[in-house]
C-alpha positions in Angstrom: 62.8 29.3 -17.3 63.9 31.7 -20.0 61.5 34.3 -21.4 62.7 36.7 -24.0 66.3 36.2 -22.9 65.7 36.7 -19.2 66.0 33.9 -16.7 63.1 33.5 -14.1 63.1 31.0 -11.3 59.4 30.3 -10.6 58.5 27.7 -8.0 55.6 26.3 -10.0 55.1 23.3 -7.8 54.9 25.4 -4.6 52.4 27.8 -6.1 48.9 27.3 -4.7 45.8 27.4 -6.8 44.7 31.0 -7.4 48.2 32.5 -7.0 49.5 34.7 -9.8 52.7 36.1 -11.1 53.5 38.9 -13.6 56.2 38.5 -16.2 57.1 41.6 -18.2 57.5 40.9 -21.9 57.6 42.7 -25.3 56.3 39.8 -27.4 53.4 38.2 -25.4 52.5 35.5 -28.0 56.1 34.2 -28.1 56.4 34.4 -24.3 53.1 32.6 -23.9 54.4 29.7 -26.1 57.6 29.4 -24.0 55.6 29.3 -20.7 53.1 26.8 -22.1 55.9 24.4 -23.1 57.1 24.4 -19.5 53.8 24.1 -17.7 52.6 21.3 -20.0 55.8 19.4 -19.2 55.0 19.9 -15.5 51.3 19.0 -16.1 50.1 22.3 -14.5 46.9 24.1 -15.4 47.4 27.8 -15.8 45.6 30.9 -17.2 47.4 33.7 -18.9 46.3 37.1 -19.9 48.2 40.1 -21.4 48.0 43.0 -19.0 49.6 46.3 -18.3 50.8 46.5 -14.7 52.2 49.8 -13.5 52.7 51.0 -17.1 54.6 47.8 -18.1 53.1 45.3 -20.5 53.4 41.6 -19.7 51.7 38.4 -18.9 49.7 37.7 -15.7 49.8 34.0 -15.0 47.5 32.3 -12.6 47.7 28.7 -11.4 44.3 27.1 -11.6 
């Protein structure tokens, strides 16, 4: 998966419900759209929130 020019290999299928990942990004709305396109194709339910983690802004993504 590519988000803002950076490649991420996320094992979406192996993620259990309730697990979360953090993806740093400068443009959260654009990153959100890119991630939603992938998770919709895989038919996964996720929750995303813009957060600041250790002084870095990004998206926290939970599998629900």
